C-alpha positions as CSV (number, residue, x, y, z in Angstrom):
1,M,14.0,50.4,-48.8
2,P,17.0,48.7,-50.6
3,G,20.3,50.5,-50.9
4,K,22.2,51.5,-54.0
5,T,24.3,48.7,-55.6
6,I,25.8,48.9,-59.1
7,N,27.8,46.3,-61.0
8,Q,30.9,48.4,-62.0
9,V,31.6,46.5,-65.2
10,D,28.0,47.1,-66.4
11,S,28.1,50.8,-65.3
12,D,31.3,51.5,-67.1
13,W,30.0,49.9,-70.3
14,Y,26.8,51.9,-70.2
15,D,28.6,55.1,-69.4
16,Q,30.7,54.6,-72.6
17,K,27.6,53.8,-74.6
18,Y,26.0,57.1,-73.6
19,D,29.1,59.2,-74.3
20,S,27.3,60.5,-77.4
21,N,23.7,61.6,-77.4
22,T,21.3,59.0,-78.8
23,T,18.1,60.4,-80.3
24,R,16.9,57.4,-82.3
25,T,13.5,56.0,-81.2
26,Y,13.4,52.3,-81.7
27,C,10.3,50.3,-82.9
28,W,9.6,48.8,-79.5
29,N,9.7,52.2,-77.8
30,K,7.2,53.5,-80.4
31,K,4.9,50.6,-79.6
32,I,5.2,51.1,-75.9
33,F,4.5,54.8,-76.3
34,E,1.5,54.0,-78.4
35,L,0.1,51.6,-75.8
36,I,0.6,54.1,-72.9
37,R,-1.1,56.8,-75.0
38,A,-4.1,54.5,-75.6
39,N,-4.3,53.6,-71.9
40,K,-7.8,54.2,-70.6
41,I,-6.8,54.5,-66.9
42,L,-4.1,57.2,-67.2
43,G,-4.7,60.1,-64.8
44,K,-2.9,62.9,-63.2
45,E,-1.7,60.7,-60.4
46,T,-0.5,57.9,-62.6
47,R,3.1,57.0,-61.8
48,I,5.3,55.4,-64.4
49,L,8.8,53.9,-63.8
50,E,11.1,52.9,-66.6
51,I,13.9,50.4,-65.6
52,G,16.9,50.9,-67.7
53,C,15.7,54.3,-69.0
54,G,19.0,55.2,-70.7
55,E,18.9,58.9,-71.8
56,G,15.2,59.0,-71.4
57,N,13.9,59.2,-75.0
58,L,10.7,57.3,-74.0
59,L,10.1,59.3,-70.8
60,K,10.6,62.5,-72.8
61,N,8.0,61.4,-75.4
62,I,5.5,60.4,-72.6
63,H,5.9,63.9,-71.0
64,E,5.9,66.0,-74.2
65,E,3.2,64.1,-76.3
66,I,0.9,62.7,-73.6
67,G,1.3,65.4,-71.1
68,I,2.2,63.4,-68.0
69,N,4.0,65.6,-65.5
70,K,7.7,65.0,-65.1
71,D,7.2,64.5,-61.3
72,K,5.1,61.4,-62.1
73,L,7.8,59.9,-64.4
74,Y,10.6,57.9,-62.7
75,G,13.6,56.0,-64.0
76,I,16.5,53.9,-62.9
77,E,19.7,53.5,-64.9
78,Q,23.2,52.2,-64.2
79,S,24.9,54.9,-66.3
80,E,25.5,58.0,-64.2
81,K,26.1,60.0,-67.4
82,A,22.7,59.2,-68.7
83,V,21.1,60.0,-65.3
84,L,22.8,63.4,-65.2
85,R,21.6,64.2,-68.8
86,L,18.0,63.4,-67.9
87,K,18.2,65.5,-64.7
88,D,19.4,68.3,-66.9
89,H,16.2,68.0,-68.8
90,G,14.2,68.5,-65.6
91,F,13.5,64.8,-64.8
92,K,14.3,64.8,-61.1
93,N,13.1,61.3,-60.2
94,I,15.9,59.4,-61.9
95,K,18.1,57.2,-59.8
96,C,21.5,55.7,-60.6
97,T,21.1,52.2,-59.2
98,D,20.8,48.5,-59.8
99,A,17.4,47.1,-60.7
100,K,17.7,44.6,-57.9
101,N,17.5,47.6,-55.5
102,I,14.7,49.9,-56.6
103,P,14.7,52.9,-54.2
104,F,11.0,53.5,-54.1
105,K,8.4,52.5,-51.6
106,D,5.9,49.6,-51.8
107,K,2.8,49.8,-54.2
108,F,4.0,53.1,-55.6
109,F,3.7,52.7,-59.4
110,D,0.9,52.1,-61.8
111,I,3.1,51.1,-64.7
112,V,6.6,49.7,-64.9
113,I,8.4,49.6,-68.3
114,M,11.4,47.4,-69.1
115,A,12.4,47.9,-72.7
116,E,15.2,45.6,-73.9
117,V,16.4,45.1,-70.3
118,I,15.4,41.7,-69.0
119,E,17.9,39.9,-71.1
120,H,20.7,41.9,-69.6
121,L,19.7,41.2,-65.9
122,R,22.1,39.0,-64.0
123,D,19.4,38.2,-61.5
124,P,16.0,38.6,-63.1
125,D,14.1,36.8,-60.3
126,A,15.3,39.5,-57.8
127,V,14.3,42.3,-60.2
128,L,10.8,40.9,-60.8
129,A,10.4,40.5,-57.0
130,E,11.2,44.2,-56.7
131,I,8.7,45.1,-59.4
132,R,6.0,43.1,-57.6
133,R,6.8,45.1,-54.5
134,I,6.6,48.5,-56.0
135,L,3.6,47.9,-58.3
136,K,0.1,48.7,-57.1
137,N,-2.6,46.1,-57.2
138,N,-3.6,45.6,-60.8
139,G,-0.4,47.4,-61.8
140,I,1.0,46.8,-65.3
141,I,4.4,45.8,-66.4
142,I,5.3,46.3,-70.1
143,L,8.5,44.7,-71.4
144,S,10.2,44.1,-74.7
145,F,13.2,41.9,-75.5
146,P,15.1,40.2,-78.4
147,N,13.1,37.1,-79.3
148,Y,15.4,34.5,-80.8
149,L,12.5,32.5,-82.3
150,N,13.3,34.9,-85.1
151,L,15.8,32.6,-86.8
152,P,17.7,35.1,-89.0
153,W,18.5,37.2,-85.9
154,L,19.5,34.1,-83.9
155,L,22.0,33.3,-86.7
156,L,23.4,36.8,-86.5
157,R,23.6,36.6,-82.7
158,Y,25.8,33.5,-83.0
159,I,28.0,35.2,-85.6
160,A,28.4,38.2,-83.3
161,E,29.6,35.9,-80.5
162,I,32.4,34.5,-82.5
163,S,33.2,37.5,-84.8
164,S,33.1,41.3,-84.7
165,I,31.3,41.4,-88.1
166,A,27.8,41.5,-86.6
167,D,28.7,43.7,-83.6
168,R,26.9,46.8,-84.8
169,M,23.7,45.1,-85.6
170,I,23.4,43.0,-82.4
171,N,25.3,45.3,-80.0
172,L,26.2,42.7,-77.4
173,Q,26.3,44.0,-73.9
174,P,28.3,42.9,-70.8
175,Y,25.6,40.3,-70.0
176,D,23.3,38.9,-72.7
177,K,20.8,36.1,-72.1
178,I,19.0,34.4,-75.0
179,F,15.2,34.4,-74.5
180,T,12.4,33.2,-76.7
181,Y,8.8,34.3,-76.8
182,F,7.1,31.4,-75.1
183,H,9.9,30.8,-72.7
184,L,9.8,34.4,-71.4
185,I,6.1,34.5,-71.0
186,K,6.3,31.3,-68.9
187,Y,9.2,32.7,-66.9
188,V,7.5,36.0,-66.0
189,E,4.3,34.2,-65.1
190,S,6.3,31.9,-62.8
191,N,7.2,35.1,-60.9
192,E,3.5,35.8,-60.1
193,F,2.5,38.0,-63.0
194,K,-0.4,37.3,-65.4
195,F,0.2,37.5,-69.1
196,L,-2.3,39.8,-70.8
197,K,-1.4,40.5,-74.4
198,S,1.5,40.9,-76.8
199,Y,2.4,43.1,-79.8
200,G,5.1,42.4,-82.4
201,T,7.7,44.7,-83.7
202,N,10.6,44.0,-86.1
203,Y,9.7,41.0,-88.2
204,L,12.1,41.6,-91.1
205,P,15.6,40.0,-91.2
206,P,18.8,42.0,-90.5
207,G,19.4,44.8,-92.9
208,L,15.8,45.1,-94.0
209,H,14.6,45.8,-90.4
210,L,15.7,49.4,-90.7
211,I,13.0,50.2,-93.3
212,E,10.2,48.1,-91.7
213,P,7.0,50.2,-91.4
214,M,5.0,50.0,-88.2
215,G,2.0,49.1,-90.3
216,L,3.6,45.8,-91.2
217,S,4.2,45.0,-87.5
218,N,0.5,45.8,-86.8
219,I,-0.7,43.5,-89.6
220,M,1.6,40.6,-88.4
221,T,0.3,41.1,-84.9
222,K,-3.3,40.9,-86.1
223,M,-2.4,37.6,-87.8
224,R,-1.2,36.3,-84.4
225,L,2.4,36.0,-85.5
226,T,3.8,38.1,-82.7
227,F,5.9,35.1,-81.6
228,L,8.0,35.5,-84.7
229,S,8.8,39.2,-84.2
230,F,12.3,40.0,-83.0
231,H,11.2,42.6,-80.5
232,P,7.8,41.7,-79.1
233,V,6.2,43.9,-76.5
234,L,4.5,41.9,-73.7
235,I,2.0,43.2,-71.1
236,F,1.6,41.5,-67.7
237,K,-0.6,42.3,-64.7
238,H,0.6,42.2,-61.1
239,N,-2.7,41.0,-59.5
240,E,-3.9,38.1,-61.7
241,K,-7.3,37.9,-59.9
242,S,-8.4,41.4,-60.8
243,R,-10.3,42.4,-63.9
244,K,-8.4,43.3,-67.1
245,Q,-8.5,47.0,-67.9
246,G,-6.7,49.8,-69.6
247,I,-3.9,48.9,-72.0
248,G,-4.4,45.2,-71.3
249,E,-7.9,45.1,-72.7
């Protein structure tokens, strides 16, 4: 089992980020929660891991509203402050570690979540290899990311890189890679996962996105315009030869 390694620059940044409690639930987390709640294969023994769980808003919702026991919910996070806060809420299976070194045994999890994380990974190949190791056969990975096929947000991203004007809206982190919808699907598939389905969230441009209703996202997804959303949610399966089931149907 891999040992604990943390990039100190990243850890310090995330500790500072979580200095104040964050209670906002973002649109992509709402969609991920909705997908997990609708999952037909959830059972008492279902184990879920969230990589980059932060202060655990998603894990808390899964426990409180779906009823999955806290001992079946796991998380890893680089911020020790965030980890301690989650443990104070009774979540004992939260580890302060790097995603390249996931301290859980092989074929242990049914679902792995990475919400707005993959673009911040310095070595995503290593992290995806770890996810393959810890996922059960037919296990599901759910991820969301900033999709820069959404051109208004791409423009804002470039402004944020040369000026502080857009910092609050983009919130650049210590390491930020630019991905696009089709590129990321191809990339994850090259790491031995099978793409199943996608759902769009956040179609409106900067400023208007704060008032965007989930209903609009659902309509745009039905119109097969997910590739234009800024925060698409993608579902992949570990064992591509197996039958699609549960949230991937």
